[in-house]
N, C-alpha and C positions, 0 to 999 in steps of 0.2 A: 504493500500500500504506500509506503514512503517513496519508493522508486517511482510509482505511478504518479504520485502527487508532484514530485519535482519535474517529471517529464511533462505533465500537463501544464505546470507553471511556466516552464521554459517555452513551450510551444505557444501558449497564450500571449506571453510577452512578445515573442517574435511576430505573432499574428497582428497584435495591436500596433506594433511599430511599423510593420509593412503596410497596414491599412492607412496609417497616418502619412507615410511617405507618398502615397498616391492621393489620398482624400484631401489633404490640406491644399496643395496647389490646384487640384481640380475644382474644389469649392471656391477658392480665391479668384478663379477666373470670372466668376459671375459679375462682380462690379466692373471689371474691365471690358467685358463683352458688350455691356450697354449701361449708360448712365441714367437712362430714363426711369422715372419713378414707377410707372406701371409695367413697362417692358420687363423689368427685373422680376416682378411677380410671375409674369407669363413664362419667362425663361426658367425660373426655379420650379414652376409647376410641372414642366416637362421633366426636369431632373427627378422630382419626387415621383412622378408618374412611372418612369422606367424603373426607379428603385422599388416601388411597390409591386409593379408587374413582375419584375425579376424575382423578388423575394417571395411573392405569392405563388408564382409558377414553380419555384423550387420546393416550396413547402407542400404544395399539392402533389408534386412528384414524389416527395418523401413519404407522405401518408398513403398515397394510392399505389405506389410501386415498391419502394424500398422497405417501408415499415407497414405494409398492408397486413391485415389479419385475416387469414383464411385457413383451410384445412392443411395446406402445405406450410403455412407460416403462422402457427398458433400464438406466438409471442407478441406479434404486432409491434408496438412501440418499444418493447423490451428486447427486440431482436438485435443483438450486437453486430452481426455480420451486415445487416442492412445499413447501419450507419457508415461503415467503411466504404461501401459502394456509393452511397449518397455523397459522402465527402469528396470522393474522387470526381464524380460527375459535377458537383458544384464548383470544384477547383478549375476544371476545364472551362466551364461556362464563364466564370469570373475572369479568367485569363483572356478569353476571346473578347469579352465586352470591354475590359479595361484597355486593350490594344485599340479597339475601334474608337473608344472615347479619346484616347491620347492622339491618334493620328487625325481624328476629325476636328479637334480643337487646336491643334498645334499651329502657332503663328496667328491665331485669331484674336488674341487679347490686345487689341489696339487702342481701346478707349482709355487713354491716360492723359490727365489734364496738365501734368507737369513732369519734367524729367526725374528719373530716379536719382536719389541723392544718397551717397554712401557716408557713413558716419563711424566714429570710433566706438569702443566698448561703452565709454561713459555716455556718449550720445544716444546709443541704443537703449541703455538703462533709463535715461531720461524720457525717451520716446515711449517706452513701456509704461512708465509711471503716468505720463500724460494720457496715454491711450486708456488705461484702466481707471482713470478718474472721470472719464466721460459718463455723464448721468444716464444717458440712454443705454450705453453698454452695460453699466452696472445693473440697471433694471432688468435687462435681458439675461445677464449672467445669474442673478439671484433667482429669477424665474426658472431658468434652465436647471439650476442646482436643485430646486425643490421639486419641480415636475419630473426631472430625470430620475430622481430617487424613487418616486412613485412608479414611474414607468419601468424601472429596473425590477422593482418588487413585483409588478404585474407580469412582466415577462418571465420572471422566475417561477411564478405560481400558475401561469395560464394553463399549462398542460395538466397540472394537478387538478385545477378547478374543473377543466373540461372533462378529464378522465374520471375523477372520483366524485365531484359534486354534481355535475350534470350527467355523468355516466355515459358519455359519448364514445362511440367506437372510433378507431383511426379513420375509417371511411367518412364518418359524419364530421369529424374534426377537419378533414380536408375541405369539406364544403364551407366551413366557417373561415378557414384560411383563404379559400378562393374568393371570399367576399371582398378581400383586399383589392383584387383586380377591379371589381365593380366600383369600389370606393375610389381607386386611383383615376378611373375614367371620369367619374363625377367630379372629383376634386380638381383635376386639371382644367376642367371647364368652368367650375364655379369660383375657385379661388381668385383668379384675376378679375372676374366680374364683381364679386363682393368687395374685394380690396379697392377697386377703382371707385365703386359707388359709395362706400362707407369710410374709406381711408384705412390705412393698414392697422393702426392701433385699435380703432373701434371695431373693425372687422375681426381682428385676431381675438380680442377679448370676448366678443359675442360667440364666435364659433367654439372657443375653448370652454366657455360655460356650458354650451349645449353638449359638447363632447363629454364633459365631465358627468353630466346627468345621464347621458346614454351609456357611459362606461360602467357606472355603479348600479343602475336601476334594476337589472334583472335579478341580482342576488337578493336584495330586500324584498322584491316581489315574491320570490320563492319562499322566503322565510315567513311571509304572511299568507302563503297559500294561494297566490294569484298567478302563478306560472303553471303551464301544463306539466303533467307528470313526466318523469324520465322515461326514456325508451319510446317516446311518441313522436310522430311527425310534427305535431303542433309545437312541441318544444323546440325541435330543430328549426322550424320555420320562424319562431319567435326570436331565437338566438341569432339566426341568420339576418333577419330584418334589423335587429338592434345592432349587429356587427357592421352592417353596411352603413347605417346612419353614423355610428360612432367613428368608424374608420374614415368615412368621408369628411366629417367635421375635423377629426384629428389631423388628417393629412392637409386639409385646407389651412389649419392653424400653423402647422410646421412650415408650409410653403410661405405663408405670410411672414412668419418670424424670421425665416432665412432671408427674405427680401428686406426685412427691417435691419438685419445685421449688415447687409450690403450697403444700405443707406448710411450706416454709421461711418463707413470708410471716408466719405466726403466730409462728414461732420468733424471727424478727427483731423483730416487733412487741413481744414480751415484753421484748426487750433495749432497744429504742429508744423504745417508746411510739408508733411510727408504722408504718403499713402501707407496704410497699415493693414491691407486686406489679408496678407499672409499671416500676420500676427493675430488678427481678429479670428480668422477661421481656425488657426491652430489652437487658440485658447478655447474657442467654442467646441472643437473636437475633443480636446483634452478634458474639458468639463463634462461633456456628455459621456465619455468613457468612464470617467471617475464616478459620476453619480450612478451610471448604469451598474458599475461594479458594486457600489455600495448597496443599491437596491437588490441586486441578485444575491449578495451576501446576506442581506436582511431576510430574503425569502427563505434561505436555508435556516437561519435562526428561528424564523416564525414556524417553519415545519417542525423543528426540534422542540420549540416551546409548546407546540400543540400536540406533541407526542405522536406525530404522524408515523405510522408503521412503514418500515422499509419492505419493498417487494410486495406491497399490498395489491390486491386485485380489485377492479371496480365492483361495487356492490357489497364488499366485505369490510369496509372501513366503518368504524363506529360513527353514527350520525352526530354524536356530541362532539367528536373531534373535528369533523367537517364544519359544524356550526361554529365552534370556537375559532377555527381558522378564518372563516369568512367574516365573522363579527369583529375581528381585528383588522383584516385586510381592507374592508370597505370603508370604514370611517377614516383610517389612515390615508387611503388614496384620495378620498374626497377632501380632506383637510389640506393635503399637499397641493392639490389642484387649485383650491380656493386661495391659498397663500401665493401660489405662482401667479395667478390672475391679478391679485392685489399688487404684486411687485411690478407687473407689466404696465400698470397705470402710470408709473413714473417715467415711461418712455416719452420723449418730447419731440421727436422728429416727425413732421407731417409733410404734405406735398409742398407747401409754401416754403418751409424751412429747407427742404432738400433742394428746391430750385434756387433758393438764395445761396446755398452752399456751392452749387455748381457755378453760378454766376461769379461768385467771388474767386473761385479757383481758376476759371477761364480768364478773368481779368488779371489775376496774379501771373498766370502763364504768359499772357500777352505782354505784360510789362517786362517779365524776365526775358522774353524773346527780343523785345526792343533794346533792352540793356545789352544783351549779348551782341546784337547787330551793331549797336553803337560802339561797343568796345572793339569789335572787329574792324569797323571803319577807321577808328582812331589809330589802331595798330597799323593798318595799311598806309595811313597818311604819314607815319613817322619816317624820317630819312633812314636809309640803310646804314 
């Protein structure tokens, strides 16, 4: 067990590092590809669309093919061999899509309002301090810290709740996972429209509140006897409908938040004179990994605290243990989402502010260009 622990630890660290080496520059391209307030939301909606479609497709493939439960594969999600074949398939798919993305975006990040400036170590430290003192960035980071912890907890417990609380089969779980594809299609169309009509801050808070309600409502309804019984088509239909609404709203919120992060680039550039999209998205990625890890770790502690049995089969877990588990999970998740939404109210960049930032940066770039040209003319006029 100790050898397995250190092996998994080393592999996970290598995985997280590798993902960051690709994800940070990829995400940081968004502010450079377009400076427009609304186009950024559209651009990022496609990013999340393909992310949801890819993840949903692979998850359906996992439950329908590699972890299916039938006469030949009675273990279902407990089939160890299935995970190996699934991992290899996922790795090949990721390699192909990453290469397509890299070649497709190479050389297209042209929207830069001023030249890159290199600085020494002390200058970089000062830039980091100034960047992380930005009010809008702090608001988003605090919200991400709180909401990410809840999201990590939910991700760690989702399979347990689906398998033991709702008693769904791997085949039925695959339908719930597939709802993410429907949500992605809806979100990619709705997020830009809602954001443009309501403004990013108001739209984001609205969809997050609705997503929070959709996320937690099925379990309380079951506890008061208002959800269909397990092993019925009505239950699967209810969970599927709720999942589509929840995931659509959630993806819309994440799209809009990512677009808000992109808008902070110009806000900080006005303060510091330097673009910080790499730093911003690196910090955002680090924060999300950190809080997801905390949430996942917390899910293990919650399972231990609830005395959840190892190797349990659906239908054979004490109902009191399941009740205890969800009675901690639901209030904690709801409170985290509420606090995250409160933190986001302190974000201050709207359409007018963003346009003002762009105008100031363009004026500064024009002045710098004139100064450079003047200096060149003066140098040329000097005698040899």
